[in-house]
N, C-alpha and C positions, 0 to 999 in steps of 0.2 A: 276274303277279308280285304284284299288289295285289288282294286279295279284297274287292271291293265287290259287293253284290247288292241287287236291288230287293225291297222287302217293304212293300207298301202296306197298313198296318194302321190301323184307327181308333184314336183316343185311348183308347177303352175297351179295345180288344184289347192295346194296348201296355201299359196299366196292369195288365191281367190277367197278361200275360207277366212283367212286373216282379214282381208279387206272387208268382206261382207259381215261375218259374224263379229269380228272385232269392231267394225264400225257401228253395228247395232249395240254392242256393249258400251261403247263410248257415248252414243246418243242416250242410252239409258242412264249413264252416269250424269249426264247433263240434266236429264229429267229428275233424278234424285235430288240434285242440287237445287233445281227449280222448285221442287215440292217443299224442301226444307225452308226456302227463303221467300216463297211467293206470298204476296199480300193481296191477291185478287179476291173478289167477293166469293162468299160461300157457294152461291149458285154456279159460278164458273168452276170452282173446285169440283163440285158434284158432276158437272158436265164432262170435265176432263177425266174424272174417275171412270165414268161410263165408257169413254173412248179407250182408256187403258185396259179396262176389263175385256172389251171386245178384242183388242190386240193380243192380250194374253191368251184368249181362247184360240185365236189363230195359231199362235206358237205351240200350244199344247196339242194341236192336231197330230203332231208327230214329234215324239221326244224319247230320250233315253230313260231306261228304268234306273232309278237311283242317281248317284252322282255322275259327273262327267268323267272322273278318273283320269287316266293317262293313256294316250294313244301311242302305239308303237309302230313305227314305219317299217317298210321292208328292208331298209338299210340299218335298222337297229336304233335309229334316232327316236327320241321321245318328245311328245308335246304335252306339257302340263297346263293346258289352257283353261282348266276349271279352277285353278289355284286361287285362293282368296287374297293373295298379295301380288302375284305376277300373272294371273290368268287373263289371257287375251280375250276370252269369251265371258269372263266373270265381271258383271257390272259393279260389284262391291269392291273389287280390287282397284287400287289407284290407277293403273297397275304400275309396278316398278319395272323399269328396264335396267336389269342388273348387269353390271360389267364384272368380269372375273379375271384373275390371273392364276397361273399355275403355281405361284408361290403361296397360294392359300389365302388370297384376299378377294373380297367382293365389295362392291360399292354401287351406290345409285343416287341420283339427284331426282327429286320428285316434288310434287305440290299436293298438299292435303287441304281440302276445302271444308265447307260447312257440314258435310255428311260425316266427318270424322271428329267432330267436336265433343269434348268432355266438359271440363270447366269452360266458362265463357271465353271464347277467343283462343282456346288452347286445344291441342290434340288430346283425345282420350288416352289415359295411361294404358288401357288394354290394346289400343291400336298401335301404340309404340312397341308393346311387347310382341304383337303379331308381326310387325315389320322386322324387328330385330331378330326374332326367331328365324325368319326367312333369310335375312342377310347373313346371319352367322352360319346357318345350315348351308347356304350357297358357298361361303368361304371354305367350309370343311370339304365340300364336294370338289371345289376348284383345286384344292391342294391334293386331291387324290385320296382323301380319307373321309368319305361321306358317312352319314349316319342319321338316325332319328334322334330327336331331342330327348335327352335323358334328364337334363336339368338346365334351367335358364333363370339366372338371377339378375334382377334389374335394380339399378340405383337411380332414382329420379332426382337429379341435381337442381333442376328448376323447370318451370312450365315450358312445354314445347309449343310455340305459337303456330297457329294455322298459317299456311302459305308455303313458300319455297323451303325445302329441307334437304339435308344430305345424310345418308346413312352408310356405314361401312363396317366390315368385320374382317378379322384376320386370325389365322391359326396361331395359337400360342405354343402348343405341344401336342404330340400324338403318343399315346400309350396303348399299344395293341389295337383293340377295336374301339377305343375311346379317343375322341378328338376334342381338344380344349380350344375354345374360340372366345375372343373378346371383340366387342363391337360397340358402336354408339350411334345415336341420332343427334343431329345438331342443326342450328340455324347459322346465320351469318356471324353471330357472336360466339360460336363454339358449341361444344357438346351440351345437350340437355338431359339425355338419358344414357347411362352406361350399362352394358350387358356382359355377363360372363356365362358361357354355356358349355355343356358337355354333350357331345353327339356320339351316339353309340351305333355301330353297325350291327343291326339285328341278325339273328340266325338265318332267317329266310333270305336276307340279302347276301349273306356269306355264301349260301348255297347257290345263289344266282350269279356269283362273281364272274363266271365265264359267259354270262348271257349278254343281252343288249346293253350298250353304254347308257349310263344314267345321266340325265341332266341335273337332277337334284333329288334328294330323298325327302324334301320338305313338301 
């Protein structure tokens, strides 16, 4: 059910993968943005599509079965590079570069462009939920009380504009295997979406408590 695999790479190999695979993901993000906003003629769109299809075939020459999952290094560190919010290799991830503190806080500054639009000029509400789920989960993990999302309640106070944004979350309280977190997304004028979440450490994770260190359960 949970895709963890061992991959004992040197720091140099990890950095090389970040540079090459992460660079490809970033170029693909630029491609997605260009596709959304391009006004070139249909003939040019068709020609570009043919080139993209050819490149896709080259990448499919060797690939994983199923999802990317999480890679576990020989030192117990984990790389969640396929994640849809923070994944270095995932082109649909913004990605967020999340900072964390041991006091149970997590925060990030990021920019969302045309690919994340819902209402005209605004971030899709589901994208806000996706990001706050990750931020709140990271806060829980940072404070030493990680868990899977049990409940996430959002209050949309006003539209979240596309462009530069800030998100943060913090632990409110911990009760056994349940961690309560609050968070928000906002722009320069303040919060736009508020979140309250409950993160629960599942049984399988409790059984793995003495295993490799977790970066995040999100």
